[in-house]
C-alpha positions in Angstrom: 14.2 -1.8 -12.6 13.8 -1.3 -8.9 16.5 -0.2 -6.6 17.8 -2.0 -3.5 19.2 0.0 -0.7 21.7 -1.4 1.9 24.1 -0.1 4.5 26.3 -0.9 7.5 27.8 1.4 10.0 30.2 0.6 12.9 32.4 -2.2 11.5 35.9 -2.2 10.1 36.1 -1.1 6.5 37.0 -4.4 4.8 34.4 -6.4 6.7 31.7 -3.8 6.1 32.5 -3.8 2.4 32.3 -7.5 2.1 29.0 -7.6 4.0 27.6 -4.8 1.9 28.3 -6.6 -1.4 26.6 -9.7 0.1 23.5 -7.6 0.9 23.4 -6.2 -2.6 23.6 -9.5 -4.4 26.8 -8.6 -6.2 26.1 -11.1 -9.0 23.0 -9.5 -10.3 22.9 -7.4 -13.5 21.8 -4.1 -12.0 24.1 -1.1 -11.9 25.7 -1.0 -8.5 26.8 2.1 -6.5 28.9 1.5 -3.4 30.7 3.8 -1.0 33.0 2.8 1.8 34.9 5.0 4.2 36.1 4.4 7.7 33.3 2.6 9.5 30.5 3.1 7.0 29.6 1.2 3.8 26.4 2.0 2.0 25.1 1.4 -1.5 22.3 0.4 -3.8 21.5 -1.6 -6.9 19.7 0.6 -9.3 18.6 0.9 -12.9 20.3 4.2 -13.9 23.3 6.2 -13.0 22.7 9.4 -11.1 24.9 11.3 -8.8 24.6 10.0 -5.2 27.7 11.4 -3.7 27.7 15.2 -3.1 30.4 17.5 -1.8 29.0 21.0 -0.9 31.2 23.6 0.9 33.5 20.8 2.0 30.6 18.8 3.4 30.3 15.2 2.0 26.8 13.8 1.7 25.8 10.4 0.5 22.2 9.7 -0.6 20.4 6.5 -1.4 16.9 7.2 -2.7 14.2 4.9 -4.0 11.0 6.3 -5.5 9.9 9.6 -6.9 9.1 13.1 -5.6 5.6 14.3 -6.3 6.1 18.0 -5.5 9.2 18.6 -7.7 7.8 21.8 -9.3 7.1 23.3 -5.9 10.6 22.5 -4.6 12.3 23.8 -7.7 10.3 27.1 -7.3 10.9 27.4 -3.6 14.7 26.8 -4.1 14.8 29.4 -6.9 16.3 26.8 -9.3 16.3 27.5 -13.1 17.2 23.9 -14.1 14.0 21.9 -14.5 16.1 18.7 -15.1 17.5 18.7 -11.6 17.4 15.2 -10.2 15.3 14.1 -7.3 18.5 13.3 -5.4 19.7 16.9 -5.9 16.5 18.3 -4.6 16.7 16.2 -1.5 20.3 17.3 -0.8 19.3 20.9 -1.2 16.4 20.4 1.1 18.7 18.8 3.7 21.3 21.6 3.4 18.6 24.2 4.0 16.5 22.5 6.7 18.9 20.0 8.3 17.0 17.1 9.9 13.6 18.7 9.2 14.2 18.4 5.4 11.9 15.4 5.1 8.8 17.5 5.9 9.3 19.3 2.6 9.5 16.2 0.5 6.2 14.6 -0.8 5.9 11.5 -2.9 6.6 7.8 -2.8 10.1 7.0 -1.4 12.5 5.6 1.0 15.7 7.6 1.8 19.0 6.9 3.5 21.4 9.8 3.9 24.8 10.0 5.5 26.3 13.4 6.5 30.0 12.8 6.8 30.8 16.1 8.5 28.2 15.7 11.2 28.5 11.9 11.3 24.7 11.5 11.1 22.8 8.7 9.4 19.2 9.3 8.5 16.6 6.7 7.4 13.1 7.9 6.3 10.0 6.7 4.5 7.2 8.6 2.8 3.9 9.5 4.6 2.0 6.5 3.3 4.8 3.9 3.4 4.6 2.7 -0.1 8.3 1.5 0.0 9.8 -0.6 2.7 12.9 0.2 4.8 14.2 -1.9 7.8 17.1 -1.6 10.3 18.9 -3.3 13.1 21.0 -1.5 15.7 22.9 -3.8 18.0 26.2 -3.5 19.8 27.0 -0.2 18.1 26.4 -1.6 14.6 23.6 -0.2 12.4 22.4 -2.3 9.5 19.7 -1.1 7.2 18.1 -2.3 3.9 15.1 -2.3 1.7 14.2 -5.9 2.7 14.5 -7.9 5.9 16.2 -10.7 4.0 19.2 -8.4 3.2 19.7 -7.8 6.9 19.4 -11.5 7.7 22.2 -12.3 5.3 24.7 -10.6 7.5 22.9 -10.9 10.9 21.8 -14.6 11.1 21.5 -14.5 14.9 18.2 -12.6 14.8 15.4 -14.5 16.7 11.8 -14.8 15.6 9.5 -12.4 17.4 6.7 -14.4 18.9 4.7 -11.3 20.1 4.6 -10.1 16.5 3.5 -13.5 15.2 0.7 -13.8 17.9 -0.6 -10.4 16.9 -0.5 -11.4 13.2 -2.5 -14.5 14.0 -5.3 -12.8 16.0 -5.9 -9.6 14.0 -5.4 -7.7 10.8 -1.7 -7.2 10.2 -0.4 -3.6 10.3 2.9 -2.2 9.2 4.0 -1.0 12.7 7.5 -0.7 14.2 8.0 -4.3 15.1 8.7 -7.1 12.6 8.8 -10.9 12.7 12.3 -10.7 14.2 13.1 -9.4 17.7 15.9 -7.0 16.8 14.9 -5.9 13.3 12.6 -3.0 13.0 10.6 -1.2 10.4 10.9 2.4 9.6 7.2 3.3 9.7 5.2 5.4 7.3 5.9 9.1 8.0 8.8 8.3 10.3 12.5 9.4 10.4 15.2 7.4 12.2 18.5 9.1 13.1 21.8 7.8 14.3 23.8 10.6 15.9 26.7 10.3 18.4 26.0 6.6 18.8 22.4 7.3 19.8 19.5 6.1 17.8 16.3 8.1 17.9 13.1 8.0 15.9 10.2 10.3 15.5 7.2 10.8 13.2 7.5 13.8 11.0 4.0 13.2 9.8 0.8 11.9 11.5 -2.5 12.0 9.6 -4.7 15.0 10.1 -7.3 16.9 8.1 -9.5 20.0 8.0 -13.2 20.1 7.3 -13.8 21.2 3.7 -16.8 23.4 3.3 -17.6 24.9 -0.1 -20.8 26.7 -1.1 -21.2 24.8 -4.4 -20.9 21.1 -5.2 -19.0 22.0 -8.3 -16.2 23.4 -6.2 -15.7 20.0 -4.4 -15.6 18.3 -7.8 -13.1 20.7 -9.2 -10.8 20.5 -6.3 -10.9 16.7 -6.2 -10.1 16.4 -9.9 -7.3 18.9 -9.5 -5.7 16.8 -6.7 -6.2 13.5 -8.4 -4.8 14.8 -11.8 -1.8 16.3 -10.0 -1.1 12.9 -8.4 -1.5 11.0 -11.7 0.8 13.6 -13.4 3.5 13.1 -10.8 3.2 9.3 -11.2 3.7 9.4 -15.0 6.3 12.2 -15.3 9.2 9.7 -15.4 11.1 8.9 -18.6 10.1 5.2 -18.6 7.3 3.5 -20.4 4.2 3.6 -18.2 2.1 0.5 -17.6 -1.4 0.5 -16.2 -3.1 -2.3 -14.2 -6.8 -2.2 -15.4 -9.6 -4.1 -13.8 -12.6 -2.7 -15.6 -13.7 -0.9 -12.4 -14.2 2.8 -11.8 -10.9 3.4 -9.9 -8.3 2.0 -12.3 -10.3 3.3 -15.4 -10.3 6.8 -13.9 -6.5 6.8 -13.3 -5.9 5.6 -16.9 -8.3 8.0 -18.6 -6.9 11.0 -16.6 -3.4 10.0 -17.8 -4.6 9.9 -21.4 -6.4 13.2 -20.9 -3.2 14.8 -19.5 -1.2 13.4 -22.5 -3.8 14.7 -25.0 -3.7 18.1 -23.5 0.0 18.3 -23.7 0.5 18.5 -20.0 3.0 15.7 -19.9 5.7 14.7 -22.3 4.7 12.3 -25.1 5.2 8.8 -23.9 4.1 5.2 -24.4 1.3 3.9 -22.3 0.8 0.1 -21.9 -2.5 -0.8 -20.3 -2.9 -4.4 -19.2 -6.1 -6.2 -18.1 -6.6 -9.5 -16.3 -9.5 -11.3 -17.9 -11.8 -13.9 -16.4 -14.3 -15.8 -18.5 -16.3 -16.5 -15.3 -19.7 -14.6 -15.2 -18.8 -13.2 -11.8 -15.5 -11.6 -12.9 -15.8 -10.8 -16.6 -15.0 -7.1 -17.1 -14.1 -7.3 -20.7 -17.0 -5.1 -21.9 -15.8 -2.2 -19.8 -12.2 -2.6 -20.9 -13.3 -2.5 -24.5 -15.1 0.8 -23.9 -11.7 2.3 -22.8 -9.9 0.7 -25.8 -12.5 2.2 -28.2 -12.3 5.6 -26.7 -8.6 6.0 -26.9 -7.7 3.6 -29.8 -4.8 2.2 -27.8 -4.4 -1.6 -27.7 -5.0 -3.0 -24.2 -3.2 -6.2 -23.4 -5.6 -8.9 -22.2 -4.1 -11.4 -19.9 -6.2 -14.6 -19.4 -6.5 -15.2 -15.7 -8.9 -18.2 -15.4 -6.1 -20.6 -14.4 -4.6 -18.3 -11.8 -6.6 -19.8 -8.9 -6.0 -19.3 -5.2 -2.9 -21.1 -3.8 -1.4 -21.7 -7.2 2.4 -21.3 -6.9 1.8 -19.9 -3.4 3.1 -22.5 -1.0 6.8 -22.2 -1.7 6.4 -18.5 -2.2 4.9 -18.1 1.3 7.7 -20.1 2.8 10.3 -17.7 1.5 8.7 -14.4 2.5 10.6 -12.1 4.9 7.6 -12.0 7.1 4.4 -14.1 7.1 1.6 -12.8 5.0 -1.3 -14.6 3.2 -0.4 -13.8 -0.4 -2.1 -16.9 -1.6 -3.3 -15.1 -4.8 0.3 -14.7 -6.0 -0.4 -16.3 -9.4 -3.3 -14.0 -10.1 -1.7 -10.9 -8.6 1.7 -11.3 -10.3 0.3 -11.8 -13.8 0.5 -8.1 -14.8 3.9 -7.3 -13.2 5.4 -10.4 -14.8 4.1 -9.4 -18.2 5.4 -5.8 -17.8 8.8 -7.1 -16.7 8.9 -9.2 -19.9 8.2 -6.1 -21.9 10.8 -4.0 -20.1 8.2 -1.7 -18.6 9.4 -0.4 -15.3 6.5 1.6 -13.9 2.9 0.6 -13.3 -0.1 2.7 -12.1 -3.0 1.1 -10.2 -6.4 2.2 -8.9 -5.6 0.7 -5.5 -6.9 2.6 -2.4 -9.9 4.0 -4.3 -12.3 1.9 -2.4 -10.9 3.0 0.9 -10.9 6.7 0.0 -14.6 6.6 -1.0 -15.7 4.5 2.0 -18.8 5.6 3.7 -21.9 4.1 5.1 -25.4 5.3 6.0 -24.2 6.3 9.5 -23.4 9.7 8.0 -27.1 10.4 8.5 -26.4 10.6 12.3 -23.9 13.4 11.6 -26.5 15.3 9.6 -28.9 14.9 12.5 -26.4 15.9 15.2 -25.4 19.0 13.2 -29.1 20.1 12.9 -29.1 19.8 9.1 -32.7 18.4 9.2 -33.6 19.4 5.6 -30.7 17.5 4.2 -31.3 14.7 6.7 -35.0 14.3 5.6 -34.1 14.6 1.9 -31.5 11.8 2.2 -33.9 9.6 4.2 -36.4 9.7 1.5 -33.8 9.2 -1.3 -32.3 6.0 0.4 -35.8 4.7 1.1 -37.1 5.3 -2.4 -34.1 4.5 -4.6 -32.3 1.8 -2.5 -35.4 0.4 -0.8 -33.8 0.8 2.7 -36.6 0.6 5.3 -37.2 3.8 7.3 -36.8 2.0 10.7 -33.2 1.0 9.5 -32.4 4.5 8.4 -33.7 6.1 11.6 -32.7 3.5 14.2 -29.6 1.7 12.8 -28.0 4.5 10.9 -29.2 7.6 12.8 -29.8 6.8 16.5 -27.6 3.8 17.1 -24.3 5.3 15.9 -24.8 8.3 18.3 -24.9 6.1 21.4 -22.7 3.2 20.3 -19.0 2.8 21.0 -17.0 3.2 17.8 -14.6 0.4 18.8 -15.1 -3.3 19.2 -13.0 -6.1 20.6 -11.3 -8.2 18.0 -13.5 -11.2 17.3 -11.8 -14.5 17.9 -12.7 -17.7 16.1 -13.3 -20.6 18.4 -10.1 -22.3 17.2 -7.7 -19.5 18.3 -6.5 -20.0 21.9 -4.8 -16.7 22.3 -6.4 -13.8 24.2 -6.3 -10.4 22.5 -7.4 -7.2 24.1 -6.9 -5.2 20.9 -9.8 -3.0 20.0 -10.6 -2.4 16.3 -12.5 0.5 14.8 -16.0 -0.7 14.3 -16.5 0.2 10.6 -20.2 -0.7 10.8 -20.9 1.7 13.6 -18.5 4.5 12.7 -19.8 7.9 13.7 -17.7 9.8 11.2 -16.5 12.2 13.8 -13.0 13.7 13.9 -11.5 10.9 16.0 -13.1 8.1 13.9 -11.9 9.6 10.6 -8.3 10.1 11.9 -8.2 6.5 13.1 -9.7 5.2 9.8 -7.2 6.9 7.6 -4.3 6.0 9.9 -5.4 2.4 9.5 -5.4 2.7 5.7 -1.9 4.0 5.9 -0.6 1.3 8.3 -2.6 -1.5 6.6 0.0 -4.0 5.7 -1.4 -5.0 2.3 0.2 -2.4 0.1 3.6 -2.8 1.8 3.7 -6.5 1.4 2.3 -6.7 -2.1 4.7 -4.0 -3.3 7.7 -5.9 -1.9 6.8 -9.3 -3.0 4.8 -8.8 -6.2 5.9 -5.6 -7.9 9.4 -4.8 -6.6 10.6 -8.3 -6.9 9.6 -8.1 -10.6 11.6 -4.8 -10.8 8.4 -2.9 -11.3 7.9 0.5 -9.7 4.4 0.4 -8.3 2.5 3.7 -8.0 -1.1 4.3 -6.7 -2.3 7.9 -7.3 -5.2 7.5 -4.9 -2.5 7.1 -2.1 -1.3 10.7 -2.5 -1.4 12.0 1.0 -2.8 15.5 0.0 -5.7 13.7 -1.7 -6.3 11.6 1.4 -6.4 14.6 3.6 -8.9 16.3 1.3 -11.1 13.2 1.1 -11.1 12.9 4.9 -12.4 16.4 5.3 -15.4 16.0 2.9 -19.0 15.5 3.8 -19.6 11.7 3.6 -22.6 12.2 1.3 -20.1 13.3 -1.4 -18.6 9.8 -1.3 -21.8 7.7 -1.2 -25.2 8.8 -2.3 -28.4 7.1 -3.3 -27.8 5.6 -6.8 -24.0 6.1 -6.5 -21.2 4.4 -4.6 -18.4 6.9 -5.4 -20.3 10.0 -6.0 -17.5 12.6 -6.2 -15.4 10.4 -8.5 -18.3 9.6 -10.8 -19.2 13.3 -11.1 -15.7 14.4 -11.7 -15.3 11.8 -14.6 -18.0 13.3 -16.7 -16.8 13.7 -20.3 -13.7 11.8 -19.4 -14.9 8.2 -18.8 -17.4 6.4 -21.1 -20.8 7.0 -19.6 -21.8 3.4 -19.0 -18.6 2.7 -17.2 -18.8 6.0 -15.2 -22.3 5.2 -13.9 -21.7 1.6 -12.9 -22.2 0.7 -9.3 -21.3 -3.0 -9.4 -18.0 -4.8 -9.8 -16.9 -8.2 -10.8 -15.6 -10.5 -8.0 -13.0 -13.2 -7.9 -14.6 -15.4 -5.2 -14.7 -18.3 -7.6 -10.9 -18.4 -7.6 -10.9 -19.0 -3.9 -13.2 -22.0 -4.2 -11.3 -23.3 -7.2 -8.0 -22.9 -5.3 -9.1 -25.1 -2.4 -10.2 -27.8 -4.9 -7.1 -27.7 -7.1 -4.4 -27.3 -4.5 -5.9 -29.4 -1.7 -3.1 -32.0 -2.0 -0.4 -29.3 -1.7 -2.1 -27.8 1.3 -2.3 -31.2 3.1 1.2 -31.1 4.7 0.1 -27.9 6.6 -3.5 -28.4 7.7 -2.5 -30.5 10.7 -1.1 -27.2 12.1 1.6 -29.0 14.0 3.7 -25.9 14.7 0.9 -23.6 15.8 -0.7 -26.5 17.7 2.6 -27.3 19.6 2.9 -23.6 20.4 -0.5 -23.7 22.0 -1.9 -20.9 19.9 -4.7 -22.7 18.1 -6.9 -25.8 18.4 -5.9 -27.7 15.1 -9.0 -30.0 15.2 -11.5 -27.1 15.1 -9.5 -25.2 12.5 -9.4 -28.3 10.3 -13.3 -28.5 10.4 -13.4 -24.9 8.9 -10.9 -25.8 6.2 -12.9 -28.9 5.2 -15.9 -26.6 4.7 -14.0 -24.5 2.2 -12.8 -27.6 0.4 -16.4 -29.0 0.2 -17.9 -25.6 -0.7 -20.3 -25.9 2.2 -19.6 -22.5 3.8 -22.1 -19.6 3.5 -19.8 -16.6 4.3 -16.2 -15.5 4.4 -16.3 -14.1 8.0 -13.5 -16.4 9.2 -11.7 -16.5 5.9 -9.0 -13.8 6.8 -8.2 -15.5 10.1 -7.9 -18.9 8.5 -5.6 -17.6 5.8 -3.4 -15.9 8.3 -3.1 -19.1 10.3 -2.3 -21.1 7.2 0.3 -18.6 6.1 1.9 -18.5 9.5 2.1 -22.4 9.7 3.7 -22.5 6.2 6.1 -19.7 7.1 7.2 -21.2 10.4 7.6 -24.7 9.0 9.9 -23.1 6.3 12.0 -21.5 9.0 12.3 -24.8 11.0 13.5 -26.9 8.1 
């Protein structure tokens, strides 16, 4: 089961204690750890009892920790520890005692941390480098409140006002998990950030910002070997806990690779024997039926894969009330489909799930890499790849030379956010132009920073997995793996006849061959269309957009025209789909707050 962190500093003891218990939902069934002294109260609901209160050389330290440490072995070795069963909490405390406020730079993994040093009267809040777990705080009138979820803070600070600037930004562009939240005085600890309260002064800084080095090996086999080593290490760290391990399988290359690497590690005795429970969402629709590929995995390992029928989990099903109650607006209108696996795992008392998420982003590349070959004077490779793409993929030479070689060299890598005609807000935000990316150092840094800050994984973790008490882990999100992938030549990611070349090459003799070589993937577009048909009546109370219209942010009549097209199935693309879904999510969320 998942933990829930909460804390208050700066209030009288009795009041702080009562508020803390309110934040932690005292009536739930999880084990509860609380500590109260003088003006601080902090605690967490958690699934197991481990030491969280430490007294070292007369120094009292309290640590609330969610997640797992990926570099346990390295830390144990660097600290000269003989005890391999040392807890993650103990490793963090040792790191803090040795490195003070810089301790967080030595911890890698998937985590949120709150630490109180009684002797120095310091409170520290921190998140991992990719921000897989949420952590929020409010500091007002000398009182610091922090928690895993915004809703916990709102329970004891109900005077927080909605942040219109955040909501406007949400409406006009892709949401990112930055410092601000949907409330004026509640803030997010960002990915790779540490927040410190010391001597009544709150400070924050990034202990990590994305960077990479160009990787240049003499042989392709060296790239493959290094990649597989990093990915295997990430999978190993994700399955090293004592719990049963669940896997979310889709039939695609990413999730299948994660699962087969885990089985390979198990078979080679590199991890302790444990029970794996793979689960697969099955659609009978011809566009989304991946059953054949799942059966290949099942046949290879002889392990029963749970098949969850998903045809009736259409878009919007069970989503309206769900969206109303989110801490922040987010278009999670696929909640029925996306929660099927975590709900099943919860029923089976499985606490950890691994996913192939972020694989698509790591292996992103487009034919603009040809311009980099040209600029670097690698004309032999350039000519060879031109011929390959022209011959195998039937891409015309003029496109390869003009659009993907010459145009990226002279074009701006950024574009102004495209506004649909029904949005009345002006936005000067410039977005990285993926289509015209030059794949230079600056573009790659900004692309991976966007992957990290992209709000999707933070919201889905909070509202789908963590709320079902499932610990969500995505091995492709390992930061060392990300840095390695950023430094690779792009043609190791995409190549004529391949879409994830390095992954496909590294999975030889691990994945079944037909699955390893596939370049297509089933889609769930039919669930979008079905959702508009089946849930149209439930959507009706919101499509007048009374709240957003009264605020003057949109033109409801024009937006209604677009929604009607989705209902009638007369649209020919999904260009405006993300903007429409954000507007609908925001209208539902705001109406829920006004009731």
